One Martini backbone bead per residue (centre of mass of N, CA, C, O) as a GRO file, in nm:
protein
  116
    1GLN     BB    1  -3.713   2.371   2.587
    2VAL     BB    2  -3.696   2.115   2.807
    3GLN     BB    3  -3.519   1.801   2.741
    4LEU     BB    4  -3.546   1.454   2.843
    5VAL     BB    5  -3.422   1.153   2.675
    6GLU     BB    6  -3.479   0.828   2.707
    7SER     BB    7  -3.285   0.526   2.633
    8GLY     BB    8  -3.236   0.154   2.606
    9GLY     BB    9  -3.445  -0.009   2.686
   10GLY     BB   10  -3.564  -0.344   2.802
   11LEU     BB   11  -3.518  -0.685   2.740
   12VAL     BB   12  -3.345  -0.899   2.979
   13GLN     BB   13  -3.134  -1.114   3.100
   14ALA     BB   14  -2.987  -1.237   3.341
   15GLY     BB   15  -2.654  -1.095   3.312
   16GLY     BB   16  -2.697  -0.870   3.141
   17SER     BB   17  -2.709  -0.580   2.915
   18LEU     BB   18  -2.731  -0.215   2.934
   19ARG     BB   19  -2.775   0.108   2.757
   20LEU     BB   20  -2.832   0.418   2.870
   21SER     BB   21  -2.992   0.723   2.760
   22CYS     BB   22  -2.955   1.097   2.789
   23ALA     BB   23  -3.107   1.351   2.613
   24ALA     BB   24  -3.033   1.694   2.593
   25SER     BB   25  -3.237   1.999   2.593
   26GLY     BB   26  -3.238   2.349   2.678
   27ILE     BB   27  -2.950   2.317   2.806
   28THR     BB   28  -2.649   2.348   2.987
   29PHE     BB   29  -2.522   2.056   3.031
   30SER     BB   30  -2.227   2.116   3.159
   31MET     BB   31  -2.378   2.239   3.439
   32TYR     BB   32  -2.488   1.952   3.509
   33THR     BB   33  -2.599   1.727   3.712
   34MET     BB   34  -2.629   1.371   3.687
   35TYR     BB   35  -2.906   1.139   3.710
   36TRP     BB   36  -3.003   0.810   3.822
   37TYR     BB   37  -3.315   0.639   3.835
   38HIS     BB   38  -3.517   0.394   4.020
   39GLN     BB   39  -3.842   0.230   3.952
   40ALA     BB   40  -4.010   0.008   4.098
   41PRO     BB   41  -4.270  -0.173   4.134
   42GLY     BB   42  -4.439  -0.004   4.391
   43LYS     BB   43  -4.203   0.206   4.422
   44GLN     BB   44  -3.967   0.415   4.491
   45ARG     BB   45  -3.752   0.636   4.398
   46GLU     BB   46  -3.402   0.566   4.318
   47LEU     BB   47  -3.078   0.613   4.352
   48VAL     BB   48  -2.798   0.514   4.148
   49ALA     BB   49  -2.654   0.773   3.997
   50SER     BB   50  -2.372   1.006   3.958
   51ILE     BB   51  -2.259   1.316   3.779
   52LEU     BB   52  -2.067   1.554   3.724
   53SER     BB   53  -2.026   1.799   3.498
   54SER     BB   54  -1.722   1.699   3.422
   55GLY     BB   55  -1.698   1.376   3.511
   56ALA     BB   56  -1.496   1.331   3.763
   57THR     BB   57  -1.756   1.247   3.940
   58THR     BB   58  -1.882   0.954   4.104
   59ASN     BB   59  -2.190   0.779   4.206
   60TYR     BB   60  -2.319   0.494   4.403
   61ALA     BB   61  -2.504   0.254   4.472
   62ASP     BB   62  -2.438  -0.031   4.638
   63SER     BB   63  -2.611  -0.225   4.446
   64VAL     BB   64  -2.419  -0.122   4.171
   65LYS     BB   65  -2.144  -0.163   4.237
   66GLY     BB   66  -1.947  -0.284   3.963
   67ARG     BB   67  -2.198  -0.278   3.731
   68PHE     BB   68  -2.228   0.028   3.706
   69THR     BB   69  -2.201   0.309   3.459
   70ILE     BB   70  -2.138   0.644   3.458
   71SER     BB   71  -2.178   0.893   3.196
   72ARG     BB   72  -2.047   1.155   2.970
   73ASP     BB   73  -2.126   1.390   2.688
   74ASN     BB   74  -2.101   1.723   2.640
   75ALA     BB   75  -2.099   1.736   2.323
   76LYS     BB   76  -2.389   1.554   2.324
   77ASN     BB   77  -2.584   1.589   2.564
   78THR     BB   78  -2.504   1.306   2.724
   79ALA     BB   79  -2.613   1.037   2.918
   80TYR     BB   80  -2.507   0.735   3.095
   81LEU     BB   81  -2.599   0.375   3.152
   82GLN     BB   82  -2.417   0.107   3.243
   83MET     BB   83  -2.551  -0.231   3.253
   84ASP     BB   84  -2.439  -0.501   3.441
   85SER     BB   85  -2.529  -0.779   3.572
   86LEU     BB   86  -2.824  -0.827   3.572
   87LYS     BB   87  -3.112  -0.810   3.775
   88PRO     BB   88  -3.439  -0.849   3.846
   89GLU     BB   89  -3.440  -0.590   4.046
   90ALA     BB   90  -3.394  -0.386   3.791
   91THR     BB   91  -3.669  -0.359   3.745
   92GLY     BB   92  -3.799  -0.079   3.560
   93VAL     BB   93  -3.776   0.266   3.583
   94TYR     BB   94  -3.566   0.500   3.415
   95PHE     BB   95  -3.428   0.809   3.528
   96CYS     BB   96  -3.343   1.129   3.442
   97ASN     BB   97  -3.143   1.399   3.600
   98ALA     BB   98  -3.119   1.753   3.601
   99ARG     BB   99  -2.888   1.944   3.817
  100LYS     BB  100  -2.910   2.259   3.981
  101ILE     BB  101  -2.956   2.460   4.221
  102PHE     BB  102  -3.268   2.563   4.087
  103ASP     BB  103  -3.259   2.308   3.895
  104SER     BB  104  -3.499   2.055   3.761
  105TYR     BB  105  -3.491   1.766   3.545
  106TRP     BB  106  -3.704   1.531   3.363
  107GLY     BB  107  -3.773   1.243   3.241
  108GLN     BB  108  -3.990   0.975   3.127
  109GLY     BB  109  -3.847   0.718   3.080
  110THR     BB  110  -3.724   0.371   3.097
  111GLN     BB  111  -3.774   0.040   3.035
  112VAL     BB  112  -3.680  -0.235   3.253
  113THR     BB  113  -3.635  -0.592   3.190
  114VAL     BB  114  -3.558  -0.871   3.407
  115SER     BB  115  -3.503  -1.197   3.353
  116SER     BB  116  -3.474  -1.526   3.516
   0.00000   0.00000   0.00000
């Protein structure tokens, strides 16, 4: 059974930091590209960052470049999203997604609230 479990969300003041984790089981983690998505209240889910299976290549939404860092530890089957200089608009649920050609799996999400 495939499971992606996000953790690390919480309440933080604007300008603060959080580190999200996504622990995967039931898949060969090192073969999957990992994605982090953000869903703000009342809005559609949006891609925040991605990292290829080897970890060699990362991509970010323009809105988070220079403030967020995606990484992964294939030995621990875990992906991370380091979020610095958080803004109130970062409030919402963050989901991780593991994807390869015909497979896509989602976690249940972790809530992040940034107070102004």
